[in-house]
Each structure stands twice: as C-alpha cells, then as structure tokens.
C-alpha positions as CSV (number, residue, x, y, z in Angstrom):
1,M,100.4,99.7,143.8
2,S,98.7,102.2,146.0
3,R,97.3,105.5,144.8
4,P,99.7,108.4,145.0
5,D,99.0,111.2,147.5
6,I,98.3,114.4,145.6
7,A,99.6,116.4,148.6
8,T,103.1,115.0,148.1
9,L,103.4,115.7,144.4
10,A,105.1,118.6,142.7
11,V,105.2,119.8,139.2
12,G,108.3,118.3,137.5
13,D,108.2,115.0,139.6
14,V,109.0,112.0,137.4
15,I,106.3,109.4,138.0
16,G,108.3,106.6,136.2
17,T,109.8,105.3,133.0
18,R,109.0,102.3,130.9
19,T,110.1,100.7,127.6
20,V,107.3,99.1,125.5
21,T,108.3,96.8,122.7
22,F,106.4,95.7,119.6
23,D,107.3,93.0,117.1
24,R,105.4,92.0,114.0
25,A,103.4,89.4,116.0
26,N,102.1,92.2,118.3
27,L,100.9,94.1,115.2
28,V,99.1,91.0,113.9
29,R,97.4,90.5,117.3
30,Y,96.4,94.1,117.5
31,A,95.0,94.1,114.0
32,G,92.8,91.1,114.8
33,A,91.6,92.7,118.1
34,S,90.9,96.1,116.6
35,G,89.8,95.2,113.1
36,D,92.4,97.5,111.6
37,F,93.9,95.4,108.8
38,N,95.5,98.3,106.9
39,P,98.4,96.7,105.0
40,I,100.8,99.5,106.2
41,H,100.8,97.5,109.5
42,W,101.8,94.1,108.0
43,N,103.0,94.4,104.4
44,D,106.4,95.9,103.8
45,K,106.0,96.3,100.0
46,F,102.7,98.1,100.5
47,A,104.1,100.3,103.2
48,E,107.0,101.3,101.0
49,S,104.6,101.9,98.1
50,V,103.0,104.7,100.1
51,D,106.3,106.2,101.1
52,L,106.7,104.7,104.5
53,P,110.1,103.3,105.4
54,S,108.6,99.9,106.4
55,V,105.7,98.5,108.3
56,I,104.6,100.8,111.1
57,A,102.8,100.1,114.4
58,H,99.2,101.1,114.7
59,G,98.9,104.6,116.3
60,M,96.3,103.6,118.7
61,L,98.4,100.6,119.8
62,T,101.2,102.9,120.5
63,M,99.0,105.4,122.3
64,G,97.2,102.7,124.3
65,S,100.4,100.9,125.4
66,V,102.2,103.9,126.7
67,V,99.4,105.2,129.0
68,G,99.9,102.0,131.1
69,L,102.7,103.8,132.8
70,V,100.2,106.4,134.2
71,S,97.4,104.0,135.0
72,D,99.9,101.7,136.9
73,W,101.2,104.7,138.8
74,A,97.7,105.9,139.7
75,G,96.8,102.4,140.9
76,D,93.6,102.3,138.9
77,P,93.0,102.6,135.1
78,G,89.7,104.2,135.9
79,A,91.6,107.2,137.4
80,V,92.5,108.3,133.9
81,V,89.8,110.9,133.0
82,D,91.3,112.4,129.8
83,Y,94.1,111.4,127.5
84,Q,95.4,113.1,124.4
85,A,98.4,112.9,122.1
86,R,99.6,114.0,118.7
87,F,101.1,111.4,116.4
88,T,104.4,113.0,115.3
89,K,106.4,110.1,113.7
90,P,105.5,106.5,112.8
91,V,106.9,103.7,114.9
92,E,108.8,101.4,112.4
93,V,108.7,97.8,113.4
94,P,111.7,95.8,111.9
95,N,111.5,92.3,110.6
96,P,113.0,90.5,112.4
97,G,113.3,92.4,115.6
98,A,111.2,94.8,117.6
99,A,110.6,98.5,118.1
100,S,111.4,99.8,121.5
101,I,109.4,102.8,122.7
102,D,110.7,104.7,125.7
103,V,108.2,106.5,127.9
104,T,108.8,108.9,130.7
105,G,106.0,110.4,132.8
106,T,106.4,113.8,134.5
107,V,103.9,115.7,136.6
108,G,102.9,118.7,134.4
109,A,100.2,120.3,136.5
110,I,98.3,119.7,139.8
111,D,94.8,120.9,140.7
112,T,94.3,120.1,144.3
113,E,90.8,121.5,144.4
114,A,89.7,119.2,141.6
115,G,91.9,116.4,142.9
116,T,93.6,116.0,139.5
117,V,97.1,115.7,138.2
118,R,98.2,116.1,134.6
119,V,101.0,113.8,133.6
120,D,103.0,114.7,130.6
121,L,104.5,111.7,128.7
122,A,107.7,111.9,126.7
123,V,107.4,109.1,124.1
124,T,110.4,108.3,121.9
125,V,112.0,105.7,119.7
126,D,115.8,105.9,119.4
127,G,115.6,109.4,120.8
128,A,113.0,110.6,118.3
129,K,109.6,111.8,119.5
130,V,106.8,109.6,118.2
131,L,104.0,111.1,120.2
132,G,103.8,114.8,121.0
133,R,101.9,116.8,123.5
134,T,101.0,113.6,125.2
135,Q,99.0,114.5,128.3
136,V,97.0,112.3,130.7
137,L,94.6,113.7,133.3
138,V,94.3,111.6,136.4
139,R,91.8,112.0,139.3
140,L,93.5,111.0,142.5
C-alpha cells in the first residue's frame, strides 16, 4: 500500500476498519513471546478468583494488534511516531471460541507543517469500548 497524501486528508476521514480475533492459542503464543505468564491470561479458575469474568487477553497484545490498521494505512510501521491508549475494559476470550475486536481509525488532527496526522482508534468488543483515548501519531 502506498503512503497517504497528507494534502488530501481531512479531519473526520475514516482511514479504515478491521476486526482482530484472539483465541486461547493466541494468548499462549503471546505469553511465550512476551514472557507474561500471568494466570489471568490462561487459567479460568484463577481469573475468576481475582474477580475477572474469565481469562482475558493481554493488554499489550490488544494494543499492539489494533495499531496494525494505522501502520498498514500509512504504508510503513516506522511512520508511527507515538501511540497511546487507556485500557478501559478487559477483553474476555471464551473457551472455546474467540474474542472479536472491532477497530475503526479516524483522522483526528492534521499538522501539515510537521507532516503528521493523528489517527484516533475506536476499539470495541460487542459494542463496548475496550481501549479509550487511543491515538496514533503518524509522520507522512
């Protein structure tokens, strides 16, 4: 994909949508890659013992997976110069099954002098926001 032309963008433009899914196998692979073996990510009984509804996805797995919408749109993951989000609700991962995370990216601000665009992400599961104030600054 080619890099977007900042001159053709307007605040409010939707850059794209995507659905990201996680099943329990994804959580196991991420735990191994990240070294985060907290049992809330793989053990239902433990998760419930700490007042979680069930096993939940790693926050950084969720955050890292949804930013792909923006890096793909920008045409270069190196174009992302800042990324921030607030974790607002855990992503429950059923067994069996998968959690589906819906992502929509919208242009929130444009700085033509700096050559940057802020993309705001709406990140939800079943209509409930799981990441809040999710903003990605991209240098085009």
